[in-house]
C-alpha positions in Angstrom: -28.9 -20.7 -111.2 -32.3 -20.7 -110.3 -33.4 -18.6 -106.9 -33.8 -20.3 -103.9 -37.0 -18.7 -103.8 -38.1 -20.4 -106.8 -39.5 -23.6 -105.3 -41.4 -21.4 -102.9 -43.0 -19.0 -105.9 -43.8 -22.6 -107.5 -45.5 -24.4 -104.8 -47.1 -21.0 -103.0 -50.4 -22.4 -102.8 -49.9 -25.8 -101.2 -47.1 -24.1 -98.7 -49.9 -21.2 -97.8 -52.3 -24.0 -97.0 -50.1 -26.3 -95.3 -48.6 -22.9 -93.1 -52.6 -22.2 -92.4 -53.3 -25.7 -91.4 -50.4 -26.0 -88.9 -51.2 -22.6 -87.7 -54.8 -23.8 -86.6 -53.0 -26.8 -85.1 -50.7 -24.3 -83.0 -53.2 -22.3 -82.0 -55.3 -25.1 -80.5 -52.9 -27.3 -79.3 -49.8 -25.4 -78.4 -51.3 -24.4 -75.2 -51.5 -27.8 -74.1 -48.0 -28.8 -75.5 -46.4 -26.5 -72.6 -48.0 -29.1 -70.3 -47.7 -32.1 -71.8 -48.7 -34.1 -68.8 -52.3 -32.6 -69.1 -53.0 -33.7 -72.4 -55.6 -36.4 -72.6 -54.7 -39.5 -74.6 -57.1 -39.0 -77.1 -55.9 -35.8 -77.6 -52.3 -36.4 -78.0 -53.5 -39.5 -81.0 -55.4 -36.6 -82.9 -52.4 -34.1 -82.7 -49.9 -36.7 -84.1 -52.4 -37.9 -86.9 -53.0 -33.9 -88.1 -49.6 -33.2 -87.7 -48.2 -36.5 -89.8 -51.3 -35.8 -92.4 -50.6 -32.4 -93.0 -46.7 -32.9 -93.3 -47.4 -36.0 -96.2 -50.3 -33.8 -97.8 -47.4 -31.4 -98.6 -45.4 -33.8 -99.9 -47.8 -35.8 -102.1 -49.3 -32.6 -103.1 -46.5 -31.8 -105.3 -47.2 -35.3 -107.1 -50.8 -34.5 -107.5 -51.4 -37.3 -104.6 -52.0 -35.2 -101.4 -54.9 -37.1 -100.6 -53.7 -40.0 -100.3 -50.3 -39.3 -98.8 -52.3 -37.1 -95.9 -54.6 -40.1 -95.3 -51.7 -42.7 -94.9 -50.1 -39.7 -93.1 -52.8 -39.7 -90.5 -52.8 -43.3 -90.0 -49.3 -43.3 -89.0 -49.6 -40.3 -86.7 -52.2 -42.1 -84.6 -50.1 -45.3 -84.4 -47.2 -43.3 -83.1 -49.6 -41.6 -81.0 -51.1 -45.0 -79.5 -48.0 -46.3 -79.2 -46.2 -43.4 -77.5 -49.2 -43.7 -75.0 -48.8 -46.9 -73.9 -44.9 -46.6 -74.0 -44.0 -43.3 -72.5 -45.2 -41.5 -69.2 -45.5 -42.3 -65.6 -46.3 -46.0 -64.6 -50.1 -46.5 -63.7 -50.9 -46.7 -60.0 -53.0 -49.9 -60.7 -53.4 -52.1 -63.9 -56.9 -54.2 -63.8 -59.1 -56.0 -66.5 -61.2 -53.4 -67.1 -58.8 -50.1 -67.6 -55.4 -48.8 -66.0 -55.6 -46.2 -63.3 -53.0 -43.4 -63.3 -52.2 -40.9 -60.9 -54.4 -38.2 -62.5 -57.4 -40.8 -62.6 -56.9 -41.4 -58.8 -57.0 -37.6 -58.4 -60.0 -37.3 -60.4 -61.8 -40.1 -58.0 -60.3 -38.4 -55.1 -62.0 -35.2 -56.2 -65.1 -36.5 -56.2 -65.0 -38.4 -53.2 -64.2 -35.2 -51.3 -67.2 -33.8 -52.9 -69.5 -36.5 -52.0 -68.2 -36.7 -48.3 -68.3 -32.4 -48.1 -71.8 -32.6 -49.2 -72.7 -35.2 -46.4 -70.8 -32.9 -43.7 -72.2 -29.5 -44.7 -75.7 -30.9 -45.1 -75.8 -32.5 -41.9 -74.2 -29.3 -40.2 -77.2 -27.4 -41.7 -80.1 -29.6 -41.0 -78.8 -30.2 -37.4 -79.3 -34.1 -37.4 -77.0 -36.4 -35.1 -73.5 -36.3 -37.2 -72.9 -39.7 -35.9 -75.5 -41.0 -37.9 -73.3 -40.9 -41.0 -69.9 -41.0 -41.5 -69.8 -40.2 -45.5 -68.4 -42.5 -48.2 -65.3 -43.4 -46.6 -61.6 -42.7 -47.6 -60.0 -41.6 -50.5 -56.9 -43.8 -50.5 -55.9 -45.4 -53.9 -56.9 -48.8 -53.2 -60.5 -47.8 -52.1 -60.5 -45.5 -55.1 -59.8 -48.3 -57.5 -62.3 -50.6 -56.1 -65.1 -47.6 -56.1 -64.3 -47.1 -60.1 -64.7 -51.1 -60.4 -67.9 -51.0 -58.4 -69.4 -48.5 -60.5 -68.4 -50.7 -63.5 -69.8 -53.2 -62.3 -73.0 -51.8 -61.4 -73.5 -50.5 -64.9 -72.5 -53.8 -66.4 -75.3 -55.2 -64.4 -78.1 -52.7 -65.3 -78.1 -50.9 -62.2 -78.7 -47.3 -62.9 -80.2 -45.1 -60.2 -82.7 -42.2 -61.1 -82.4 -38.4 -59.5 -85.3 -39.8 -57.2 -83.0 -42.3 -55.5 -80.3 -39.4 -54.5 -83.1 -37.2 -53.3 -84.1 -39.8 -51.4 -81.0 -40.3 -50.1 -80.5 -36.7 -49.4 -84.0 -36.5 -47.4 -83.0 -39.6 -45.3 -79.4 -38.2 -44.8 -81.1 -35.1 -43.3 -84.1 -36.3 -42.1 -85.8 -34.1 -44.5 -85.1 -31.0 -42.3 -82.8 -29.4 -45.2 -84.5 -26.5 -46.3 -84.3 -25.2 -50.1 -82.2 -22.1 -48.8 -79.7 -24.1 -46.5 -79.5 -26.9 -49.6 -78.3 -24.2 -51.9 -76.2 -22.6 -49.1 -74.6 -26.0 -48.9 -74.0 -26.1 -53.0 -72.3 -22.8 -53.1 -70.2 -23.8 -49.9 -68.6 -26.8 -51.7 -68.5 -25.0 -54.9 -70.4 -27.4 -57.4 -73.7 -27.2 -59.4 -76.7 -29.6 -58.4 -76.3 -31.6 -61.5 -72.5 -32.4 -60.7 -73.6 -33.4 -57.3 -76.3 -35.7 -58.4 -73.9 -37.4 -60.9 -71.3 -38.0 -58.1 -73.8 -38.9 -55.5 -75.6 -41.5 -57.9 -72.1 -42.7 -58.4 -71.1 -43.4 -54.8 -74.7 -44.7 -54.4 -74.6 -47.6 -57.1 -71.3 -48.5 -55.9 -72.7 -48.7 -52.2 -75.5 -50.7 -53.7 -73.6 -53.3 -55.6 -71.0 -53.8 -52.6 -73.8 -54.4 -50.2 -75.2 -56.8 -52.8 -72.0 -58.8 -52.7 -71.4 -58.6 -49.2 -70.0 -61.6 -47.4 -73.0 -62.7 -44.6 -71.9 -61.5 -41.4 -72.5 -58.1 -39.9 -70.2 -55.4 -40.6 -69.2 -52.2 -38.4 -68.9 -54.3 -35.4 -72.5 -55.9 -35.1 -72.9 -59.8 -34.4 -71.5 -62.1 -37.0 -74.3 -64.7 -38.0 -72.1 -67.7 -37.1 -71.2 -67.5 -33.5 -71.7 -71.0 -32.2 -71.6 -72.0 -28.1 -68.4 -73.9 -29.0 -66.7 -70.4 -30.6 -67.8 -68.8 -27.6 -66.6 -71.0 -25.1 -63.3 -71.1 -27.0 -62.9 -66.8 -26.8 -64.0 -67.2 -22.9 -61.1 -69.8 -22.6 -58.9 -67.4 -24.2 -59.7 -64.8 -21.6 -60.2 -67.0 -18.5 -58.0 -70.1 -18.6 -54.2 -69.1 -17.2 -51.1 -71.4 -17.3 -47.7 -72.0 -16.1 -44.8 -72.2 -18.9 -40.9 -72.5 -18.7 -39.4 -71.6 -21.6 -36.1 -70.7 -23.5 -35.3 -68.1 -26.1 -33.3 -68.4 -29.2 -32.6 -65.0 -30.8 -32.5 -65.4 -34.5 -29.8 -62.9 -34.8 -27.8 -65.3 -33.0 -27.6 -67.4 -35.8 -26.5 -64.7 -38.5 -22.9 -66.0 -38.4 -23.7 -69.4 -39.7 -25.1 -68.0 -42.8 -22.6 -68.0 -45.7 -21.9 -64.8 -47.8 -24.3 -64.6 -51.0 -23.7 -64.2 -54.4 -24.3 -61.0 -56.0 -27.3 -62.5 -58.2 -28.9 -63.8 -55.1 -28.9 -60.2 -53.3 -30.3 -58.6 -56.8 -33.5 -61.6 -57.2 -33.9 -60.9 -53.2 -34.1 -57.0 -54.0 -36.6 -57.9 -57.1 -38.7 -59.6 -55.1 -39.0 -57.5 -51.8 -38.5 -53.8 -53.6 -42.0 -52.8 -53.6 -42.9 -53.8 -49.7 -42.6 -51.6 -47.1 -40.5 -53.1 -44.3 -41.9 -54.5 -41.2 -41.2 -56.6 -37.9 -40.4 -60.4 -39.5 -40.9 -59.0 -43.1 -38.1 -57.6 -45.5 -38.9 -54.7 -47.6 -36.9 -51.9 -49.0 -39.6 -49.5 -50.6 -38.8 -46.0 -49.1 -42.0 -45.1 -47.3 -44.1 -42.0 -47.7 -42.5 -38.9 -46.5 -43.5 -35.5 -45.6 -42.5 -31.9 -44.6 -44.4 -29.8 -42.4 -43.6 -26.1 -41.6 -45.5 -24.4 -38.5 -45.6 -21.3 -36.1 -45.1 -22.6 -32.7 -46.8 -20.5 -29.5 -43.9 -21.6 -26.4 -45.2 -21.6 -23.0 -41.9 -20.2 -21.6 -41.9 -17.1 -24.1 -45.2 -16.0 -23.3 -45.3 -16.5 -19.6 -43.7 -13.3 -19.0 -46.2 -11.3 -21.1 -49.2 -11.8 -19.4 -50.7 -9.0 -17.3 -50.3 -9.0 -13.4 -53.8 -10.0 -12.0 -55.0 -7.1 -9.5 -56.2 -8.0 -5.9 -59.5 -7.0 -7.2 -59.5 -9.6 -10.1 -58.0 -11.9 -7.5 -61.1 -11.2 -5.1 -63.5 -11.4 -8.3 -61.7 -14.7 -8.9 -62.2 -16.2 -5.7 -66.0 -14.8 -5.8 -67.1 -16.5 -9.0 -65.2 -20.0 -8.5 -66.0 -20.1 -4.7 -66.9 -23.7 -5.0 -63.2 -25.0 -6.2 -62.1 -23.8 -2.7 -64.9 -25.3 -0.5 -63.3 -27.2 2.7 -64.9 -31.0 2.5 -63.9 -32.5 5.8 -64.3 -35.9 6.5 -66.0 -36.7 10.1 -64.2 -39.2 11.9 -66.2 -42.2 13.3 -67.6 -41.5 16.7 -68.1 -37.9 16.1 -71.7 -36.1 15.7 -73.0 -36.8 12.0 -70.6 -39.7 11.0 -72.2 -43.0 10.1 -71.7 -45.8 12.6 -69.5 -48.8 11.6 -69.5 -52.1 12.7 -72.4 -51.3 14.9 -70.7 -48.7 17.0 -72.4 -45.7 18.2 -73.2 -42.6 16.2 -72.9 -40.1 19.3 -72.6 -41.0 23.3 -75.5 -42.2 24.7 -77.6 -43.0 21.3 -77.9 -46.2 19.9 -76.3 -46.3 16.3 -79.7 -46.9 14.5 -82.8 -46.4 17.1 -85.9 -48.1 16.1 -89.1 -46.6 15.6 -91.4 -47.2 18.8 -93.9 -49.1 16.7 -91.5 -51.5 14.9 -89.0 -53.2 17.0 -85.8 -54.1 15.3 -85.1 -57.5 14.7 -82.0 -59.8 12.9 -83.0 -58.7 9.7 -85.3 -61.8 8.9 -88.8 -61.6 7.9 -90.9 -61.4 11.0 -92.4 -64.5 12.7 -96.3 -64.5 13.3 -98.0 -63.3 16.5 -98.9 -65.6 19.3 -102.4 -66.2 19.8 -104.2 -64.6 23.0 -103.7 -67.0 25.9 -100.6 -68.6 24.8 -97.9 -69.8 27.2 -94.9 -68.2 25.8 -94.4 -64.7 27.0 -93.2 -61.5 25.0 -89.4 -61.5 24.5 -88.7 -59.0 27.1 -89.8 -61.6 29.9 -87.6 -64.3 28.3 -83.9 -63.1 27.8 -81.9 -65.7 25.7 -79.1 -66.9 27.8 -76.1 -65.9 26.7 -74.3 -68.2 24.3 -70.8 -68.7 22.5 -70.2 -66.3 19.8 -69.8 -69.5 17.4 -73.4 -71.0 18.5 -75.0 -67.9 18.5 -73.6 -67.2 14.7 -74.8 -70.7 13.7 -78.2 -70.7 15.1 -79.1 -67.3 14.0 -78.1 -67.8 10.4 -80.9 -67.2 7.9 -82.2 -69.9 5.8 -81.8 -69.2 2.0 -84.9 -69.1 0.0 -86.8 -72.0 -0.2 -84.8 -73.9 2.3 -87.0 -76.4 4.4 -87.6 -76.5 7.9 -85.4 -79.2 9.7 -87.3 -82.3 10.7 -87.1 -81.7 14.5 -89.5 -82.2 17.4 -91.3 -78.7 17.3 -91.5 -76.8 20.7 -94.6 -75.9 23.1 -94.2 -72.4 21.7 -94.1 -73.4 18.1 -97.1 -75.9 18.8 -99.0 -72.9 19.8 -98.2 -70.9 17.3 -99.3 -73.5 14.3 -102.4 -74.0 16.4 -103.0 -69.8 16.1 -102.0 -70.3 12.3 -105.1 -72.9 11.9 -107.5 -70.5 13.4 -109.8 -67.9 11.5 -107.9 -64.9 10.4 -110.1 -62.4 12.8 -109.0 -63.6 16.1 -107.1 -61.0 18.0 -103.6 -61.1 18.6 -102.4 -62.0 22.2 -101.7 -58.9 24.5 -98.5 -59.3 26.1 -98.6 -59.4 30.3 -97.7 -56.2 31.6 -94.2 -56.2 33.4 -93.5 -56.5 36.9 -92.3 -53.1 38.9 -89.0 -54.5 39.7 -88.1 -55.3 35.9 -87.5 -53.1 33.0 -90.2 -52.2 30.5 -89.6 -53.5 26.6 -89.2 -49.8 25.5 -85.9 -49.6 28.3 -84.7 -53.0 27.1 -83.1 -53.6 23.8 -84.7 -56.5 22.0 -83.0 -59.8 22.0 -81.6 -61.0 18.5 -83.7 -64.0 17.9 -87.0 -62.2 19.2 -89.8 -62.0 16.6 -91.5 -58.3 16.6 -95.6 -58.3 17.4 -97.5 -58.0 14.1 -100.5 -55.7 14.0 -103.8 -57.4 13.1 -104.7 -57.3 10.0 -101.1 -57.4 8.7 -99.3 -59.9 6.7 -96.4 -61.7 8.8 -94.2 -60.7 5.5 -94.4 -56.9 6.0 -91.4 -56.0 7.0 -91.0 -53.2 9.5 -89.8 -49.7 8.3 -86.0 -49.0 7.9 -84.6 -46.8 10.6 -83.9 -43.4 9.2 -80.1 -42.1 8.4 -78.0 -40.6 11.0 -78.7 -37.0 10.9 -81.8 -37.2 9.0 -84.0 -34.5 9.3 -81.5 -32.4 10.6 -80.5 -29.0 9.0 -77.4 -29.0 6.9 -74.3 -27.4 8.1 -73.3 -24.1 6.4 -70.6 -24.8 3.7 -67.1 -24.0 4.8 -64.4 -22.3 2.5 -61.0 -21.5 2.3 -60.1 -18.0 3.5 -58.9 -15.6 1.1 -55.5 -15.6 2.7 -51.9 -14.8 1.2 -51.7 -18.6 0.4 -55.0 -18.5 -1.5 -54.1 -15.4 -3.2 -50.9 -16.4 -4.6 -52.7 -19.5 -5.7 -55.1 -17.6 -7.5 -52.5 -15.7 -9.3 -50.5 -18.2 -10.5 -54.1 -19.8 -12.0 -54.9 -16.4 -13.5 -51.1 -16.1 -15.1 -51.4 -19.4 -16.4 -54.7 -18.9 -18.0 -53.6 -15.1 -19.4 -50.7 -17.2 -21.2 -52.7 -19.3 -22.7 -55.1 -16.8 -23.9 -52.0 -14.8 -25.5 -50.7 -18.0 -27.1 -54.2 -18.7 -28.6 -54.7 -15.4 -29.8 -51.4 -15.5 -31.7 -51.8 -18.9 -33.0 -55.4 -18.0 -34.2 -53.7 -15.0 -36.2 -50.7 -17.6 -37.5 -53.8 -20.1 -38.6 -55.7 -17.3 -40.4 -52.5 -16.3 -42.0 -52.1 -19.6 -43.4 -55.5 -19.8 -44.5 -55.4 -16.4 -46.4 -52.1 -18.1 -48.2 -53.6 -21.2 -48.9 -55.5 -19.8 -51.9 -52.4 -18.6 -53.4 -51.2 -22.3 -54.3 -54.5 -23.4 -56.2 -53.7 -24.1 -59.9 -50.0 -23.7 -60.0 -47.5 -26.0 -61.4 -44.4 -27.5 -59.7 -41.7 -23.9 -60.6 -44.7 -21.7 -59.5 -45.7 -23.5 -56.5 -41.9 -23.5 -55.2 -42.0 -19.4 -55.8 -45.4 -19.1 -53.9 -44.0 -20.9 -51.1 -41.0 -19.0 -50.9 -43.0 -16.1 -50.4 -45.6 -17.2 -47.9 -42.6 -18.6 -45.6 -41.3 -15.1 -45.8 -44.7 -13.9 -44.5 -44.8 -16.3 -42.0 -41.2 -15.8 -40.5 -42.3 -12.1 -40.5 -45.6 -12.6 -38.7 -43.6 -15.1 -36.2 -41.3 -12.2 -35.0 -44.3 -9.9 -34.7 -46.0 -12.4 -32.8 -43.5 -13.9 -30.4 -44.0 -17.2 -32.0 -41.2 -19.4 -34.0 -41.3 -20.4 -37.5 -39.8 -24.3 -38.2 -39.7 -26.5 -41.4 -38.8 -30.3 -40.8 -37.2 -32.4 -43.1 -38.5 -35.2 -44.9 -39.9 -37.5 -42.3 -41.3 -40.8 -42.3 -44.3 -41.8 -40.4 -42.5 -43.7 -37.7 -39.6 -40.9 -37.7 -42.5 -38.4 -37.0 -44.5 -39.7 -34.7 -41.6 -41.0 -31.9 -41.0 -37.2 -31.4 -37.5 -37.2 -31.7 -37.3 -35.9 -35.0 -39.5 -32.7 -34.2 -41.8 -32.6 -31.2 -45.1 -31.5 -33.2 -45.4 -35.3 -34.3 -46.7 -36.1 -30.7 -48.9 -32.9 -30.6 -52.6 -33.3 -30.5 -54.4 -32.2 -33.6 -58.3 -31.2 -32.5 -61.4 -31.6 -34.4 -61.2 -29.2 -37.6 -64.2 -26.9 -38.1 -64.8 -27.6 -41.6 -65.5 -31.5 -40.6 -67.7 -32.3 -37.6 -66.4 -36.1 -37.9 -63.0 -35.1 -37.4 -61.7 -36.1 -33.9 -58.7 -35.6 -32.0 -55.8 -37.4 -33.0 -51.9 -36.7 -33.4 -50.4 -34.7 -36.0 -48.7 -37.7 -37.6 -51.9 -39.6 -37.8 -53.5 -36.4 -39.8 -50.7 -35.7 -41.8 -50.0 -39.0 -43.0 -54.2 -39.4 -43.2 -54.4 -37.2 -46.5 -52.1 -36.4 -49.5 -53.4 -32.3 -49.2 -50.7 -30.1 -49.1 -50.6 -26.4 -47.7 -53.9 -26.8 -45.6 -53.8 -25.0 -42.4 -54.6 -27.0 -39.1 -54.0 -26.5 -35.5 -52.4 -28.4 -32.7 -51.2 -28.5 -29.0 -49.0 -30.2 -26.7 -51.0 -30.2 -23.4 -49.3 -27.5 -21.2 -46.4 -26.7 -23.3 -47.1 -25.4 -27.0 -49.7 -24.2 -29.6 -49.0 -25.0 -33.3 -50.5 -23.8 -36.5 -49.1 -26.0 -39.3 -49.7 -27.5 -42.8 -47.6 -29.8 -45.2 -45.5 -28.5 -47.2 -44.3 -31.5 -49.1 -45.8 -35.1 -49.5 -43.4 -37.8 -50.9 -45.3 -41.1 -52.3 -43.2 -44.2 -51.5 -40.4 -44.9 -53.8 -38.7 -47.7 -55.2 -35.1 -47.0 -54.8 -32.5 -48.4 -57.1 -30.1 -51.4 -55.9 -27.2 -49.3 -56.7 -28.2 -46.2 -54.5 -26.2 -45.1 -51.6 -26.8 -48.2 -48.6 -29.4 -50.2 -50.4 -27.0 -53.2 -51.2 -25.9 -53.2 -47.7 -29.7 -53.0 -46.5 -30.6 -56.0 -48.6 -27.5 -58.2 -47.5 -28.3 -57.4 -43.7 -32.0 -58.3 -44.3 -30.9 -61.6 -46.4 -28.8 -62.9 -43.7 -31.8 -62.4 -41.4 -34.1 -64.3 -43.6 -31.6 -67.6 -44.0 -31.2 -67.4 -40.4 -34.5 -68.1 -39.3 -34.7 -71.6 -40.5 -31.3 -72.4 -38.8 -33.1 -70.9 -35.5 -36.3 -73.1 -36.1 -34.4 -76.0 -36.5 -32.2 -75.6 -33.5 -35.6 -75.2 -31.6 -37.0 -78.5 -33.0 -33.6 -80.1 -31.8 -34.0 -78.8 -28.3 -37.8 -79.9 -28.1 -36.6 -83.7 -29.0 -33.7 -83.5 -26.4 -36.2 -82.3 -23.8 -38.7 -85.0 -24.6 -36.1 -87.4 -24.1 -34.7 -86.3 -20.9 -38.3 -85.2 -19.7 -39.3 -83.4 -16.3 -37.9 -80.0 -15.4 -36.8 -78.0 -18.6 -33.9 -76.5 -17.1 -32.6 -80.0 -16.2 -33.5 -81.6 -19.3 -31.7 -78.7 -21.1 -28.5 -78.5 -19.0 -25.2 -77.7 -21.0 -26.9 -76.8 -23.8 -26.1 -73.7 -26.0 -28.3 -71.5 -28.2 -26.8 -72.2 -31.7 -25.4 -75.7 -30.3 -22.0 -74.9 -30.7 -19.8 -75.5 -28.0 -18.4 -72.0 -27.5 -22.1 -70.3 -28.0 -24.0 -69.0 -25.2 -25.7 -71.4 -22.7 -29.5 -71.4 -22.8 -31.4 -69.8 -20.2 -35.0 -71.0 -18.9 -37.5 -68.4 -18.1 -40.2 -69.2 -15.9 -43.1 -66.3 -16.2 -45.7 -66.2 -14.4 -49.2 -67.5 -15.0 -50.9 -65.7 -18.0 -53.8 -66.1 -20.2 -53.8 -66.3 -23.8 -55.7 -62.8 -24.2 -56.8 -60.4 -21.5 -58.3 -56.8 -21.6 -56.2 -53.6 -20.6 -57.1 -52.3 -17.4 -54.9 -49.2 -17.2 -55.5 -47.9 -20.7 -57.6 -44.5 -20.9 -60.9 -45.0 -21.9 -60.9 -44.2 -26.5 -64.3 -45.2 -27.3 -67.8 -45.6 -26.1 -67.5 -49.1 -25.8 -67.5 -50.2 -21.9 -64.5 -52.1 -22.0 -61.1 -52.2 -24.0 -60.9 -55.1 -27.0 -59.0 -57.8 -25.5 -55.3 -58.2 -26.9 -52.5 -60.8 -26.6 -51.5 -61.2 -23.1 -48.2 -59.8 -22.2 -45.8 -62.6 -20.6 -42.6 -61.6 -18.6 -39.4 -62.4 -20.6 -41.0 -63.1 -23.6 -40.3 -60.8 -26.5 -43.8 -59.8 -28.5 -45.7 -63.1 -28.6 -47.9 -63.4 -31.0 -51.1 -65.6 -32.1 -48.6 -68.3 -33.1 -46.9 -68.5 -29.7 -50.2 -68.4 -27.8 -51.8 -71.3 -30.2 -49.1 -73.4 -29.4 -49.0 -72.8 -25.7 -52.8 -73.4 -25.5 -54.1 -75.1 -28.3 -51.1 -77.3 -29.1 -49.6 -78.2 -25.8 -51.2 -80.3 -22.7 -49.6 -79.7 -19.6 -46.4 -81.6 -19.4 -45.5 -81.3 -23.0 -43.0 -79.3 -24.9 -42.9 -77.6 -28.3 -41.6 -74.6 -30.3 -42.9 -71.5 -31.8 -41.8 -68.2 -32.8 -42.7 -64.6 -31.3 -45.0 -62.3 -33.6 -42.2 -60.7 -35.3 -40.1 -63.8 -36.2 -37.0 -62.5 -34.3 -36.8 -65.4 -31.9 -38.0 -68.6 -31.5 -39.2 -70.2 -28.1 -38.9 -73.9 -26.7 -41.6 -73.9 -24.5 -42.8 -76.3 -21.8 -46.5 -76.3 -20.3 -46.4 -76.7 -16.4 -49.9 -76.5 -15.5 -53.0 -74.8 -16.8 -56.4 -73.9 -15.0 -59.1 -76.4 -15.1 -56.9 -79.4 -16.0 -55.7 -82.2 -14.6 -57.1 -85.0 -12.2 -56.8 -83.2 -9.1 -59.7 -82.2 -7.0 -58.7 -78.3 -7.3 -58.6 -78.6 -11.2 -61.9 -80.6 -11.1 -63.5 -77.8 -9.3 -61.9 -75.0 -11.3 -63.3 -76.6 -14.5 -66.6 -76.7 -12.9 -66.3 -72.9 -12.0 -65.4 -72.2 -15.7 -68.6 -74.0 -16.9 -71.1 -72.3 -14.2 -69.5 -68.8 -15.1 -69.7 -69.4 -19.0 -73.4 -70.8 -18.6 -74.2 -67.6 -16.3 -73.2 -65.3 -18.5 -75.0 -67.0 -21.4 -78.4 -66.6 -19.5 -80.9 -64.2 -21.2 -82.5 -62.1 -18.3 -86.2 -62.0 -17.4 -86.5 -58.9 -19.3 -85.3 -60.1 -22.7 -81.9 -58.2 -22.8 -78.8 -59.8 -23.9 -76.4 -61.8 -21.4 -73.1 -60.4 -21.1 -71.4 -63.5 -22.9 -73.2 -61.4 -26.3 -72.9 -58.1 -24.8 -75.6 -55.6 -25.2 -75.6 -55.3 -28.8 -79.0 -53.0 -28.9 -76.7 -50.2 -27.5 -74.1 -51.3 -29.7 -71.9 -52.4 -27.2 -70.3 -56.0 -27.9 -69.0 -58.1 -25.3 -65.0 -59.1 -25.3 -65.9 -62.4 -26.5 -67.2 -60.9 -29.8 -64.6 -58.5 -29.6 -62.3 -61.3 -30.3 -64.5 -62.6 -32.9 -63.8 -59.6 -35.2 -60.5 -61.2 -36.1 -62.3 -63.7 -38.0 -64.4 -61.0 -39.4 -61.6 -59.0 -40.8 -59.8 -62.2 -42.1 -63.2 -62.8 -44.2 -63.3 -59.0 -45.2 -59.5 -59.3 -46.5 -60.4 -62.5 -48.3 -63.6 -60.9 -49.9 -61.3 -57.9 -50.6 -58.6 -59.9 -52.5 -61.5 -62.2 -54.3 -62.8 -59.0 -56.0 -59.0 -58.2 -56.9 -58.4 -61.2 -58.7 -61.8 -61.0 -60.0 -60.8 -57.8 -62.1 -57.0 -58.6 -62.1 -56.1 -55.4 -59.6 -52.2 -55.1 -59.3 -50.9 -52.0 -57.8 -47.6 -50.6 -58.6 -47.3 -49.3 -55.1 -46.4 -51.1 -51.8 -47.1 -54.9 -51.7 -50.1 -55.6 -50.0 -50.1 -58.6 -47.3 -52.5 -61.1 -46.4 -54.1 -61.2 -42.7 -52.9 -63.5 -40.4 
C-alpha cells in the first residue's frame, strides 16, 4: 500500500506553486475579508476569479492542462462574483438609470458635502465677510445627495468641466478676496484636506450647481418675486386675506362610520400593508414604516441642585452691584395732567394762570389754516381785537371753522365789504405798505391782553408771502433745566432684591461652568469613536459612559440616557424634557441658529458629536446622540403590526361612507332650503335611526387666510407668513375646505368638503360674504376693497415698490407674495419629480408624497 504522502511527493512542485499563490492572495485580501462590507465590488470579482482560477489550475495541472483549466476557473469565479454582488448585501438606498446608490455611496457623497460646507464656513469666518451672503451647498439628505450625483453626471455628459481657475474665482468671490494665503492654508489644516482634494470637491459642487441653474424653472427662487404675478392673481390673494364670510356647518366624523365597514379578508390586509409599508404615517394618510428613532445621552445641570451652592453676596457686593446698575433702579414717575411739566390735553392749562401753548409775540395763534392776506391801509375793516366775533352755537362754529381740503373751490356767494377790499388790495402792487391797526381805546383791552378770536387772521409782515406760517409754539418746559434723576434708595427691600438677583446669576454661572466641563469631556471622548466597527463602538461607549457618570457625580450633574425615540415622541417633551430644550448656535458653524434639540438631532445622522442646550431658567445640557436608527420597514407578522394595519384599513374604507353621507345631507338641505338647522332637523350623522343627531355649527366670520398677530417674530420678515385661518368649531380646516367655502359656493349655496386631515367631512352653507349681494352696504364694501387694492398697488413718487408687492429691494415680500410661494413650491416639487422620472430614481426609504 502506497504512503499518503506519495501523492504529495508526486505533485510537490504543483502544490507548492498553488500554496504560494494562495498565500499571496491571503496576504493581499485577508485583511479585507474580516470586513466583508468594506470590500469594493471590483475586488470581490477579482478575488473570486483568482481563487477559482488557482483551484482549477491545480486540478488541470495533473492532466497537463493547467492553463486551460485556470482560465475557465477565472471566468467562473468572475461570473460568481458578479452574481453575488447583485444578489447579496443590503439593498440600495436608491436605484437610478445611471447607477444604484448604496448607503456607502451616500456616506461618501455626504462626506464630500460636509467638506465643501466646512470650507465655506471656515473661509468666510477667516475672511471676516458677512456670513449671511452664503449658506453653503445645502443639506446632506439622501435625496439631495442622489440628485447632486446625477447633476454631476449630467454636467459631464453635457461636456461641462470647470477648470481650476473657476474654483479659484469662486473662493475669491466667496471671501471678497480677503482670504490671505496663510489663512487659506490654516483653513485647509482645520478641515484636514489637501488643496487638490478640496478643488475636486468644490469643482463637483459648482458643476452640479451650474447644471441645476441652467435647468431651473423660470421663477425667482429663495423668496424672490416670481415672473408670473398678474393683477388677477394678486387680487385673488388680496381677497383671501380681507374678504370674510359667515357659514353654518354640520360635522361628520369619519370615525363614526368605521362600524359600517365589514371585516376584511387576510389577503386584503396583506395587500394594503404592502401598498403602504414604505410610507410614514401622516394625518389622513396610512403608513406603516417605522420612523427614524434616536437615543441621546446627556449631562444635565438643574437649577435647584445648584441654587444652594452659590456664594452668599456681601453688603459690599450688593452696594457695588447697585452702583454699577443704578439705571435699573431709576424712578420714572409720570406727572399727572395739570402738574408743572405735564403736557396739556384737550386745550387744558399746563400750569395755573398760564396758557397751554403761549404764542410768540410776533405771531398770534390761529386755527391751523394758512393765514389770510393783510388788509391794505385805509381799509374799513378793523383789527380783530376790535371786532370780537359773536358767540355761536358750538355746532355752527365747528361747521364754519372747518378747513377746506386742498384744491377745494371757493363757494359761489356774494363777497362782503371786507372781502371786496381784500381783493382790491391783492390787485395793488406788492410794494404798497400794509395797513396799520388803529390804537385801542383807553377803556378797551389791548391786543396783547386779549386772546384772538378763532377765526381772526394774523397780520403778515411786508415782504412775506401769505403762505408763510407762523412759527410753532415751544413745547411745555422747553429751555428749562432738566430735573435731576431720582433713584430708588438702597433700603432693605432693594438689598434683598439685588441679593436674589446676584444669587441667581451666580447659580447660572456655576451651572454653566459645570456644563462647560462636561461638554469639554464629551469633546475629548468623541475622538475615541472614530474608525471603529460596531463591536468596538459599543465597548468605547461603555467606557465613555462610565467616565461621564463619574464626572456627573463630581460636578453635581445628572447623567441620563434616553430610550429610542421618534421625532414626535422627543418633541412633545413627555418622553424626556431635553427634546424641548433650545440648542444654541454651535461655534463650529457660524450659520447655525438656535433651534430645538429635536430639530438638531434629527437634522443629521452624526453620532457622538457633543452639543450644548438649555431650558431657559431651569436646566443646562451637554449632550450627544448615541444611536440613530434609520426608518425601518416592519414585517406583517411583527407584534402589533396587524392591528395597526386593520385600524388604518377600516378608517380608509370609512372615508367614502362619510363623504357619501355628506352629499346626501347637501341634497336634503338644498331641497328644504333656508336655514341649515331647520333643513336638517331630525337627521343623524350616519343616517341610522339610532345614530347621533347632527349638530349645526355657526362660527364667527372668518377669512380664507390670516396673518398671525400673536406669534413671536422668528425671522427678518416684518410680518408672519399668512396661514389658513382657524375657524371656531371646525377641526383643522385646510385648503380644500376653504376652496369650497370661498371659491365654489356663493352666499345661500350649500356644499360639502373635508378638513385638512380627512378625519371629518362638513356640510357647509354660506350665509353671507363681505362685498357680495345687492344691498348698499355690500356695494360700499366692494368698492372699499377695490380702492384698498388699488392704493396698495400704486408705486410711490420715489419709485419704491407698493405694499402690494412688498419691498423686494430689501428682500421683504408682501403677504400676498408670501401666499404665492405655495405655487412656487408646487413648481419646485414638479421639477424635482420630473428630474427623478428622467433618471428613474426610486428610493427604498419612505415613500415621497406629492405636494397638494
